[in-house]
N, C-alpha and C positions, 0 to 999 in steps of 0.2 A: 785666517783669510777664508773667504767664501769663493772658491774657484780661482783659477789663475787670473781672470780679468780683475777680480777684486785685488789680487796681489799686485798686479801691474799698476792699478790705480793708486794703491797705497804707496807703492814705491815712488811714483811720480809726485804724489801728494807730499811725502816727506821731503823729497828733493826740493820742492817749491818752498817748504817751510825754511829749510836751511838757506836757500838762495836769497829769500826775501827777508830773512831775519825775524820772522814772525814767531811769537810765542806759540807753543803747541796748542794751548786752549783757544787762541785766536784762530788758528788754522782749523781746528775742529769746528769752531763756530761757523767759519765760512763754508766748510763742507756741509754742515747741517743746513745752512741757508740754501745751498745749491740743491739739496734734497727736497727742501720745502718748495722750491720753485719747480720741481718736477723733473729735474735733470738726472737725479739719482734715486734709486729705490731705498727701502728701509735699511738695507745692508751697505749702502754707500756705493752700489754698482751702477754704471750708466744704464739708462733706459732707452737710449736711441743710438743707432749706429752712426759713427762718424764716416762721412763719405769723402774719401780723398779726391782731390781734383787731379785726375789722371789724364786730362786732355793733353797736357804738354809731354806726358810720357809717350802716348800713342801717336801724337802729332806734334813732335817738337819742331821748333824753328831752327834750332842749332844743336849739333851733336858733337861730342868729343869722343874719339876712340883712343883710349889710353893703352899704349903698347901696340899701336898699329904697325903692320908689317906688309911689305910687298915682295918679300923674298920667297920665290917659288919653292914649294915643297914643305913649307912650314904651316902648321895648323892655323896660326894667327893670320896668315895671309888669306886663306880661304874665308875666314870670318870677316876680315877687313873688307874683302871684295864684296861679300854679301851685304855688309852694312852700307857700303858706298852706293850699291844699287838700290837698297831700301830707302836711303836718304833722298835719292833722286826721285823716287816714286812719290814720297810723301812731301816733297818740297822743302826738305831741311838742308841747312848748310852744315857740311861735315868737316871737322877739324881733326886731322891726325895728331896724336901726341906721342912723342918718343924722344928720350934724352939724347940719342946719338944719330938721328936721321934728320936730313934737311927736307926730304919730301917723301911722300908715300902715294903711289899711283898718280904721280904728277901733281899732287896737292901739297902746299907748303906744310911742313911739320913743325910743331912747337915743342920745345923741350919739356914743358910742364903746363898744367892747366892755368897757372897764374900768368903765363905768357900768351894766352889765347887772345885774339883780337876782340872778342866779345864774350859776354856771359852766356853760358850754354844751359839749355834746358835738361839735357840728358848726357850722362857720361857712361860709356860702355868700357868696362875694365877687363882688358885682355892681359891680366897679370896673375901670377901664381898666388900672391898674397895681397888681397885688396885692402887690408887693414891700414897699412901706412899711407894709402892714398886718400882715405876718407876725410881726414882732417883738412887736407888741402882742398878737397872738393867743397867742404863746408865753408871754408874761408872764401872760396870763389863764388859762393852762393849758387851752386849747382842745385837744381831742383830734384833730379832723379839720377840714380845710378843703377847699373846692372852688373852683377858679379857672377862670372861663369865658373870661377875656381871651385874645386871640390876639396875634400879632405876636412870637412867640418863635422856637424852633428851626426852625419850618416856613418862616421867611422868609429864612434864610441865616445868614451868619457873625455879623452884628450881633445878630440875634435869638437865635442860639445862645448868645452871650455873656450876653445878658440872662437867658436861661433858666438858665444855670450860676449866675448870681448869685442867682436865685430859689431854686434847689435848695440852694445853700449856706446861705441864710437859713433855709430850712425845716429843714435838718439841725440848725442851731444852736438853733432854737426848740423842738424836741422834738415838734412836731405832725406829722401825716401829711397830705400834700396830694394831692388828685386834680386832674390838669390840669398846666399850663394848656391852653387851647385845647380844653376839653371842653364838655359840654352838659348838658341837663336829663334825660337818659335814666335816670339813677339814681333819679329822682323820679317815674317813670311810675306809672300805676295798674295794678296786677296783679290779675287775677281771683282771688278767694279761694273760688270755688265749684267749683274743679276739684280732682280727687283724683289720687293717684298720684305717682310720682317726677317731679321738675320739671327743667327746663332752666335753668341759670344762664348768662347771656350776658355776654360781654366783647367790646367793640368799640373800635377806635380811630377809627371813623367812625360817628356816630350813625345816619346814613341807611342804612348797610349792615346795621344790626341790625334794621331794620324787618320784614323777612320773618320772622325768627325770633320777634320780639315778637308779630306777628299770628297766630302759631300758636295763641294762646289762643282765637281765634275758631273754631278747628277742634277745640277741646277739649283742647289740649296745655298743660299747666301750665308757667308761667314763674315763677321765684322771685326772681331778681335780674337787674339789668342794670348793668354797670360800664363806663361810657364813659371809657376811660383817657386819651384825648387825647395830649398830648406826653410824658406820663410823667416829669415832672421829679422826682417822688418815687414815689408808688404806681404800680406797673406791672402788666402782664398777669400776670406770675409771681406777684405777691402775691395776686391774685384767684383764680388757679388753685389756689394752696395753700389759701386760705381756703374756697373753694367745695367742694373735695374732701373737706373735713372736715364739711360740713353734711349732716345726715341726710336732708333733703328733696331734695337734689340727686341726680338720676339720671344727668345728663350735663352737660358744660360745652361750650358752643358759643362759638367765638372768631372774630372777624375781626381779623387782625393785619396791619398795614402794615409794621411793623418792630419789632425787639426792642431794648429798652434794654440788656439784658445777657443774653448767651447762657447763661452758667453759671446764673444765677438761673432762667431759663426751664427748663433741664434739671432743676434741683433741684425745681422746682414740678411738672413733668411726672412726675418720679420719685415725688413724694408722692401725686399722683393715681393713678399706677400701683399703688403700694402699697395704696391704699384701694380699688382696683378701679373707680374712677370714670372713665369714658371721656371723653377730650378730643377734640373735633372742631374742626378749624381750617381756615379759608381764610387762606392766607398770601400776601400780595401780594409780587411781586418775581421772578416766574419769568423775566421779560424785563427788558431794560435800561429800556424805556419804563415798565413798571410800577414798577420800583424808583425811577426818577427822579420819577415822579408821587407816589409814597408819601412820598418825602423832602420834597416841596413841600407835602404835606398835614399831616403830623405831625412832620416833621423827624426821622424814625426811620431808622436804618441797617437796610436789609433783609437784608444778608448774602449771601454766595455761595449761590445757590439749591440747588446740589447738596449743600452742607454742611447747610443748613437742612432739606432734605428727609430726609437721612440721620439727622440728630439727632432729628427728630420720629419717624421710623419706629423708631429705636433705643429710644425711651422710650414707644412705644405711642400717640403722638399721631396721630390719623387726619386726614390732610390731604386736603381736597377742594378743588375749583376754583370751583364756583358757589355762590351763596347759596341756590339751590334745593336743591342737594346738602347744604349745611350744615343747613338746616332739616329735611329729610327724614331725614338720617342721625342727627342729634342726637335727633330725636323718637323714632326707632326704638330707639336705644341707651338712651335714658332710660326707656322704657316696657316694652321686651320682657324677658321672663324669660330666665334662663340657658338656652342651647340643650341639648337632650337628646341630640342627635346633629348631625353636620355635613352630613348628606345633604339635598339640596334636590330636591323634586319639583315639576315644572311641570304644572299641571292646567288644561285649557282646553276650551272647547266647539268649538274649531276646530283641525284638524290644522296648518294654516298658522300660526296664532298660536303654538301650542306649539312648533313647529319654529323659528320666528323667535326667540322668547324664549330657548329652550334654546341656540341657537347663540350668542347674545350672552352668556348667563350662563356657558357653558362657556369661552368666550374670555376672560372676565374672571377665571376661576380658581375659579368655584363648582363644587362636586362634585355631579354629577347621577347618582347610582348607579342602575343598572338594578334594577327591582324583582324580587323572587324569582319563580320560576315559580309557586309556590303563591299569592303575592299577585296575580299576573296572572290566574290562574284565578279567584280570588275576584272581582276587578274585572269579569271577563267575565260574571259572573252578571247584571250590570246594564248592561254596555256591549257592543254588538255585537262578535262574535268577529273581524271583519275589521279592527277598529280597533286601533291601537297603544296598549298600556297599560304598556309597559316603563318609560317615563319619557323624554319627556313622556307624560302620560296624556291621550288624546283621547277624550272621551265622545260625540262625534258630535252633540251639541246636545240631542237630545230627552230624555235621562235627567234633565237638570236641571229639567225642568218638572214632575216628580212626585216621589214618595217615594224614587226611586232616587238622586236627586242627593245627599241627605244620607248615604245608605249609602256612596256612593263616597268622599266626603270623609272620613267616619269610618274607613273601611278604610285609606285612605292614611295618615292620622295615626296609626293603630295600629301601623304598621310601625316596629320599633325602630331601623332605620337612617335613618329620616326625621326630621329636626329642623326643617325649614322646608317649608311648603306655599305655593307662589305660584300665584295664579290671575290671569292677565292677561285682562281683559275690555276688548277694544279699543274697543267702542262699545256704547251701550245697545240692547238688543234685547228689550223687554218683550213678554210677561211673563217670558221665560226668564231674562233678566239680573237682574230683580228677585228672582225665586225663588232664583237662584244666590247673590246677595249675602246674602240672609237666611240661607240654609243655611250659608254660610261664617261669618257672624257667630255663629250659634247653635253651630256646631261649635267655634269659637274659645273660647267660654265654658266648654267641657267639657275642654279640653286645656291642658297647659303648653307645648305646641309653638307655634312662631311661624306665624301665618297672615297672608299678605300678599296684597293685591289691587292690581292696577294698573287703575285706571279711566281708560280712554283717551279718553273723550269730551272734546272741547275746551269743551263747554258748561258742564258742572259744576253744573247746576241740577237735575239729575234727582233724584227722591226716593230712589232706591236709593243714590245717592252721598251726597247732603246729609244724609239722615236715617238710613238703614240703616248705611252704612259709617262715616261720620264720627261717628255716634252710638255706635259701639263703641269701648271702650277697649282691646279685646283684638286687634282686627284692625288691622294697619298698612296704611294706604291710600296709594297713590302715584298720580301722574298720568302718569308716563313709565316706560318699560322701564329706561332708563339709571339713573334715580334709585333705582329699586327694587333693581337689581343692585348699585349702589354701596353702598347702605345695608345690604343683606343681607350682602355680603362684609365690610363693616366690622364688622358685628355678630358674625359668626363669627370673624373675625380677632381682634377685641378679646377675646373670651372665651377664645380659644386662647392669646393673649398673656398675659392676666391669670392663667390657670391655671398658667403656668410662670414667671411673672416673678420674677426675683431682682434686687434693686437692685444695680447695679454699684458704687454708692457704698459699699455695705457691704463690698465686696471691694477697694476702692481702697487702694493702699499708703499707710501712715501714716508710715513711716520710710524713709530712703534705703537702698538695697541696697548691698552691698559693691562692686558694679559702678560705682556712682555716683562713688565717690572715685577709682577708676581713670580713669573718663571725664573727670572734672574736670581731671585733670593733662594731658589731651590737648587740651583746648579752647584755642583762640586767639581771644580776644574781638576781634570786628570783622574777622575773616579767614575766607576759605574754606580748608578743609583740603585738602591734597593727597590723592590717592586712597589712598596708603599710610597717611597719618594717619587718614583716614576709616575705613579698614578696621580700624585699631587700635581705633578707637572701637567698632566693631561687635564686635570680639573681646572687648572689655571686658565687653560684655553677653551673651557666650556665643553670638554668631552666627558660624557657621563661615565662614571665608574660605579661599581657596586657599593652598597653600604658595607662598611668594614671598620674594624678597630685593630690597632696594633697593641698587643699585650705582651707582658713579660712574666706572667705566672699563670698556673692552671686555674686558680680562682678567678683571676681577671678574665681569662678566656671564657669561663662559664657565664660571668656577668655580661661580657660582650655578646655572647651568643643569644642571650635573652633580649638584648637591645636590638641586635641585627635581625633576629627572628629565625627560628628553625624552619627548614634544615639549613645548615651552614657548611661552608668549605673552610678548611684550615690549611694554611701554608706557612712554611718557614720563610722568613724575610731577612735578607742580608744583601750587602752591597755587591758580593761576588757570586751570587746565585743566578745562573742563567737557565739551567735545565733541571728544575726542581722535581718534575715527575719522575725522571729516570733514577733519581736518588731516593725516591720514596718520601719526598718532603711535601706531598700534597695529600690531604685527606678530604674525601668528597661525601656529601650526603649524611652528615652527622645530625642526628635527630634528638639527642638527649644530653643532659649535663654530664653523665658518666662517660659517654662517648667523647665529648669535648675534652674532659680531663685526661682520659687515656691518650687521645690524639696529641694533646699538648706535650705529654711526657715522651711519647714516641718520637715526635718531630725533633724535640730538643736532644734526645738521646742519639738519634741518627746524625744530627749536625755535630754533636760533640765527638762521636766516633769518626766521622769524616774530616774532622778538623776545620769545620766551617764556622766562621764567626757570624752570629746572628744579631740583628738589632731587635728581634722579637718574633712573634708569631701573629700572622694575620687571621682574624676571624671575619669571614666574608659572607655576604648574602649569596645564596646559591641561585643561579639563573640557569635554567635547563633548556628551554625551547628557543630555537632560533638557528640561524646559519652562521657557522664560525668563519670569520674573515680575518685577514691581517692587513694592517696598514703600517708602513714603515718609512724611515728616512735613512739613507746612506749617502756617502760622499763619493762622487765620481771624479777621477783625476782630471778630466777635461771640463766637465760641466758644473762641478760643485755639488750642492745638495740635490738629491733626486728623491721622488716620492714613489713608493711602490704600494700597490693594492693587489690582493689575491685571496685565494681560498686559504682559510686559517687552520689552526691546530696542526696536526702532523701532516696534513695534505700539502701544505706549502713546501715541505721538504721532499715529499714523495712525488708529487705531480708537477711541481715547479710552474704552477698555473698562476702567473702574475703579470701585471701590466705596469709600465713605468712612465713617468712624466718628469720633465725638468721644470721647476718653478721659474717664472710665474705661469700659471695656467688658470683658466676659469672653469665655471661649472660644466660647460659643454665638454671640455676635455676630461674632467673628472668622470662624467657619465660615459664618455667614450672608452675610458679605461675599463669600466665594468663590462662594456660591450665586447671587449677583446678577450675576456676570460672564457676558457673552454667550459668552465663550470657555471657560467652565468645563469643557466636554467634553474639552478638551485635558488637563485634570488626571486625567480618568478613563481616558485612553488612547483614541486614535483610529487607525483603519487598522492595527490589529494591534499598536499600540504599548502598552507596559505602563502601568498607572496609576502616578502619581507619589506621592511621600511627602507627602500632604496634611497629615498630623499634624504633621510638622516645619514645613511652611509656616505652619500656624496658630500654632505656637510662635514662629516668627520674627516674625509680626505682633504677638504679645503682647509679645515682648521689645522690639520697636521702640516699642510703646506705652509700655512702662516707661521707655525713654529719653526719650520726649516728656514724660512726667509729671515725671521727676526732673530733667532738664536744663532744662525749662521754656523761658523766653525766651532762655536762653543758647544754645539750639539753634534757630536761625532756620529752617533747612531741612535735610532729610536725604533723599537719593534713593539707594536701593539698587537698581541697575538695570544689568545683569540680575542677578536672583537665580535661579540655576539650580537648579530643583527636580528631583531625581533620582528614580530608581525607588523604589517602596515599600520602606521599610526602609533606604534609602541616604542620606536627609537632603537638605539643600539647602546651596548654597554661594553666597556673595555675591561675584560676579565683579568688580563695580565698585561704587563708592560715591562720593557727593558729599555733603559736609557744610559748612554755612555757620554760623559762630558769630556771635552778635549782640554 
């Protein structure tokens, strides 16, 4: 299998074969035909996200509450009461279901779903074990169900087995299930008096969504809340796909403890990226403690954090760490208009404030361009000439107290290179701070450019903050420098990403390449390949390897050296050899026949002493000048095959300077991987050295990706290290390779 999505697809596929009575070869043919039509990639995985029709979940016409109660003091009674109120707000008919009650809160109660007077869209299960109810719901053609019950995957192996049984029953029934281990957040009251694009919220912990939900009290619209819980069926990816198609949604905010399926998540993120809808996420699991705690809460697999981080970045998901960052960033992205330019100007009434903020903003990667000489002369009409107005702009304080304050703001916003104006007000200083806040709000109403204010007062009850700033839908107001910088950078990055986004799934290979058949013949299931065999695998995919010959005698080694050309490198070659250098099984810079003969005897003697079985000795062309890189393939539990590139040789183990991507990806992402390396300057040439052939390095990364996609689970691991990247126009050569077949 290639990732868990592939496994799910295969399971569904086999079930269809059995159900329909098709012969396996006929089923494989239909699967291949689907791939040819563009629905599946070369590994048989889907290329497009399935968007569930959740309209009837969030806006049902009829609701059944199974296990409804009106006995005071019982938990089910409080839940039933809230559901009754919610159904009235959304205009749904609510039907209590309980085997021993005639009525609940004055409403007629049915003993079972089968006895309801109409087919229902949504069933809410207030029962300890939802499994026995699922089949009944399926027979009644219920579209959606919600299970609050806990005690499933979050409790360990036994609970995970129970959740698997529940998921299987849901799949057989045909309904869609939210939960188990979820809560009432989907049935909250949302303000309907707020305008503008809304935030749609997805959380695996209800309490962690509260800060975003309460943004409504600050005037930020919220449209939906999906508390996904353990995700036995409906998952975060389903809601991202659905919300990205809703016209009222301006941004999606997520609190994610773990992902059910990495592939599904990427397909959903791709759908959101195609639609231009930003996704902002807190993803737990950066540390072992966080990952362990998440597993005990929702039973979710958090995944290797470096891979998760890379996958999110690859598909434009904005990852933040804190809930305060989540709410501020999501609110800005939902409400702000498209930037007119990427230049940021910092404007303050204090030189110290401007310098402090500018230092932090520049360090975070924001572009603070110096204003033109002409613009500076204009600003000095209202600001004393001894103050700096290049950027940051320091007005000295007094101009904000009169007509000059608005003139300064308008002049800055009129600059075509300025897309964002940020004014940090570290503390209230009335009346100047009040006048400044009002001028900023008034100016924001007349421009399409983003105006941000940082109100640094810890009190937060000041009229300038509560009424003036929060009363504006055009000014983005923050409480900390850090949150403002994080949000503004995410805003500019998102729109830059969206403007150039091309879905990698559109370019993913649908059919195997000619290289695939050559490679298949070289694979040995369950074995690690020798270096020689691994290099043949690379050669099948057009990756250059040195001239070399595999020999089994000293005399043959001498002949091979003559053909390869002195100087040569000699290496022991065997299926179980991973670290040859440490064992003394590599000889470098051999320049004569006698050295070759001696090296052959020494290599075979060491192997015999160490008990290592060899298939021969490699006599290789020696390549000295270049930058050593590594390119590899590993399998992630969530995302399947991943491709890594980094500094090679021993540096990869010492510095851990590597970048990761999840296939499929294009040339732009391959180049971006190189840009993430701390040692990228080596590729550009250092200390007088020439730049290396980056174009060929990128091509090697893409060819390795093709191997990962086509060979799938058959290739458990690939490590090309070192890959010697030569001078510009000279290419790259894989000097060593390790491949493990599954």
